[in-house]
N, C-alpha and C positions, 0 to 999 in steps of 0.2 A: 480464471483460464485465459481471460484477454493479456494478459502480462506474457513477455518472452519467458521462456523454460529460467534464465540467468537470473530476472528478477523475479521471479515467483519462487523458485529456491529458497532465495535469501530472504524476503518476505516471511513464509512460511517458518523457517528455522528462526528467524529472529522476534515474529509476533504472536504466532502460533505455539512455537516450542520454546520460545525464551530463552536461547543460546544467545549468549555473549559475542559481541563482534571478533573475538581474538578465535571463539569456538569454530565459528561459521566459517571465517577465514583458514583454518587446519583444516577442518571438513572439506571445503571447497578446493584446497589447493591453492587461495588467491590471498592478496595482500588485504591487511585490516581496511587501507583505504580503501580497497578498491570494494570489498564485501558492505562498506559504509555506503559509497557511492550508486550502489548498486539497488540498497535499502531506500536511499532516497530519491529516486527514480523509479522504484516500483512504488511508494507512496503517493509520491506525485500524481504518476498513471491511474492509480486507483482512485487517488483524491478527484481528478478530471474526469474521470468517467461518471464518479455518483452525484459531482454536483448537481449534473440535472436533474436525478431525481430528489437529491435533499433541497434544494431550491422549489421544486415542485411541491414538495412536502411542506415547505414552511409558509406556503403563501394558501394552503386550504384554508386552516380556519378563516382569512379573510375573504375569500371567496364566498364560504359559507355564511359569514354576517352582511356580506352584499346581496345576498339572495333573498 
């Protein structure tokens, strides 16, 4: 929900519905390069938002060993 609608839509169509870039572009009436750019930006934003949580989880075993 934190993604802008344009990025979220492309992300859902590509990674959840497994549509091709050509299908996404046709569905949204955008160019294939535009669809690719939106997907890249969506994944980048998601990665940035999740990196904090992933970094904390990765360090958890080491914190437990130090205790």
